[in-house]
C-alpha positions as CSV (number, residue, x, y, z in Angstrom):
1,X,0.0,0.0,0.0
2,X,1.3,3.5,-0.9
3,X,0.9,6.4,1.5
4,X,1.1,9.6,-0.5
5,X,2.3,12.8,1.1
6,X,1.5,15.8,-1.1
7,X,3.5,18.3,1.0
8,X,7.0,19.1,-0.3
9,X,9.2,17.1,-0.3
10,X,6.7,14.5,-1.6
11,X,7.3,11.1,-0.3
12,X,5.8,7.7,-0.8
13,X,5.8,5.1,1.9
14,X,5.1,1.5,0.8
15,X,3.7,-1.0,3.2
16,X,3.3,-4.7,2.4
17,X,-0.3,-5.8,2.0
18,X,-1.5,-8.1,4.8
19,X,-3.0,-11.2,3.3
20,X,-6.6,-12.1,4.0
21,X,-7.4,-8.8,5.6
22,X,-9.1,-7.1,2.6
23,X,-6.8,-4.1,2.9
24,X,-6.7,-1.6,0.0
25,X,-3.9,-2.1,-2.4
26,X,-1.7,0.4,-4.4
27,X,1.5,-0.4,-6.3
28,X,3.9,1.9,-8.1
29,X,4.2,1.0,-11.8
30,X,7.9,1.3,-12.6
31,X,8.3,-0.4,-16.0
32,X,6.6,-1.0,-19.3
33,X,6.3,-4.7,-18.4
34,X,4.3,-3.9,-15.3
35,X,2.2,-1.4,-17.2
36,X,1.5,-4.1,-19.8
37,X,0.5,-6.7,-17.2
38,X,-1.9,-4.4,-15.5
39,X,-3.5,-3.4,-18.8
40,X,-3.8,-7.0,-19.9
41,X,-5.4,-8.0,-16.5
42,X,-8.0,-5.2,-17.1
43,X,-8.7,-4.8,-13.4
44,X,-8.3,-1.8,-11.1
45,X,-7.3,1.7,-12.0
46,X,-4.3,3.9,-12.6
47,X,-3.5,7.0,-10.6
48,X,-1.2,9.4,-12.2
49,X,0.4,11.8,-9.8
50,X,2.0,15.1,-10.8
51,X,3.9,17.7,-8.8
52,X,1.9,20.6,-10.5
53,X,-1.7,19.3,-10.2
54,X,-4.0,16.9,-8.4
55,X,-3.6,13.1,-8.9
56,X,-6.1,11.7,-11.5
57,X,-7.8,8.3,-11.5
58,X,-8.1,6.6,-14.9
59,X,-9.6,3.3,-16.1
60,X,-6.8,0.9,-16.5
61,X,-7.4,0.6,-20.3
62,X,-8.5,4.2,-20.9
63,X,-7.8,5.7,-24.3
64,X,-6.9,9.0,-22.6
65,X,-3.7,7.6,-21.1
66,X,-0.8,6.8,-23.4
67,X,2.4,4.8,-23.1
68,X,4.3,7.8,-24.3
69,X,3.2,9.8,-21.2
70,X,4.2,6.8,-19.0
71,X,7.6,6.8,-20.8
72,X,8.1,10.5,-20.2
73,X,7.0,10.7,-16.6
74,X,8.4,7.4,-15.3
75,X,11.3,6.4,-17.5
76,X,12.8,9.6,-18.8
77,X,12.1,11.9,-15.9
78,X,12.6,9.0,-13.4
79,X,9.4,10.0,-11.5
80,X,10.8,13.3,-10.4
81,X,7.5,15.1,-11.2
82,X,5.1,12.4,-10.3
83,X,4.4,8.8,-11.1
84,X,2.0,6.1,-12.1
85,X,0.3,3.8,-9.6
86,X,-2.1,0.9,-9.9
87,X,-4.9,0.8,-7.3
88,X,-7.5,-1.8,-6.7
89,X,-10.4,0.6,-6.3
90,X,-11.6,4.2,-6.7
91,X,-11.9,4.4,-2.9
92,X,-8.2,3.4,-2.5
93,X,-7.2,6.1,-5.0
94,X,-9.2,8.7,-3.3
95,X,-8.0,7.8,0.2
96,X,-4.3,7.1,-0.6
97,X,-3.7,9.8,-3.2
98,X,-6.6,12.2,-2.8
99,X,-7.1,11.6,-6.5
100,X,-9.9,13.0,-8.6
101,X,-11.7,11.1,-11.4
102,X,-10.7,11.7,-15.0
103,X,-13.2,13.8,-16.9
104,X,-12.5,11.9,-20.1
105,X,-12.7,8.2,-19.2
106,X,-15.0,8.8,-16.2
107,X,-14.1,5.7,-14.1
108,X,-17.0,4.1,-12.3
109,X,-19.5,6.6,-13.5
110,X,-22.1,3.9,-14.1
111,X,-22.0,1.9,-10.9
112,X,-24.8,-0.6,-10.2
113,X,-26.4,0.0,-6.8
114,X,-25.9,-3.0,-4.4
115,X,-29.7,-2.9,-3.8
116,X,-30.2,-4.1,-7.4
117,X,-28.9,-7.6,-6.3
118,X,-30.9,-7.9,-3.1
119,X,-33.8,-10.4,-3.2
């Protein structure tokens, strides 16, 4: 789990996920291989952090996020102005990173209410 501190200097503290506890999960994406695996799994969300603006939550396979921006932010700039993180839920993104939803891909805009499944 990543704990994000937005105050300068920005820091990330990573804590191992406790198994079987249902704890929220966040992982920093540090390579194209990891990015590819998360996109192929098609689960969860990406949070893109930036030193100049709020963190943004995106659908994991959103067309509004590009491999080129990952390359620039993570590989070339070595995460100096932000990073890419995979999270298991919108709630984790909001809690851990204070992230806002992308206005283009609109993650979880059409949630089905739990009451729909109650008998």
